[in-house]
Steps between C-alpha positions, in 0.01 A plus 500: 500500500646835390408770755576872494742644757210657688318167528819323610547763772142452611548125511824534696747468218833674470563827322803592297753744642421737208133506599585577861743778406251665265232502766740625769606787272137592430421494875804710590437753221137539607581519870773756471312691231185523710702595810664780304166627367358503849800685643464761225119523548474517880855515631526150647406139443444183705658153447157356432468736202827384351376140517164601357671690217700191409189283496309758296770538235529123470124488455508782242759309296289181518181680397672669209642163391164321521306784334765591243251482212264745675509875468720714721191642677364151580838384636534819704146467642567138595826602669322782684241257635780266614697779668191641670406150625855448629492841671168409667625162624830638627313794659265270686797295620745774606257780591202315642629166635854602604394861567822646350325812357707503180231700314143614548272616219201549734478865396490418128181483295345152468777330699455138604592453868761773457720265296416579135327783317420600142755785500795268560358246254517773236863560596566121480340498155742769382798307635367170359446668161861618497639165615283302258613725214861449599457124538338474156820635351740289706568157364788410725491161664548668839141626494320205344645246257159430346386863471382591150394835372 
């Protein structure tokens, strides 16, 4: 039976060193990139945000790879939904359960439990649009070996 790398991972198989390095690079790029954006935006960041940024960028790369035949706007919208969902889940964990008070959008219009709001989803869409555009032009194996324009 010939299974994809993702299915072998799910079934407990081994992954190549190349696959691990690519994913580590995506995670580090996203984590440090998001941390930098947050420091520029509000003057500081939190370690949980660096981890979240790494996970989000890895997800953005995966979504762009899977939806490579779709329009830039569709890919960006899908990425925005993913990032917003990740922000909500991390927010519930770090802000509500662990009570770390990393951020609070309670004063924002249509916020959900103070963790997400439409305003920041619009910002995420802009960032996802830029990243999706850049990823559509990058065909290096570091990003995704199976990515097609």
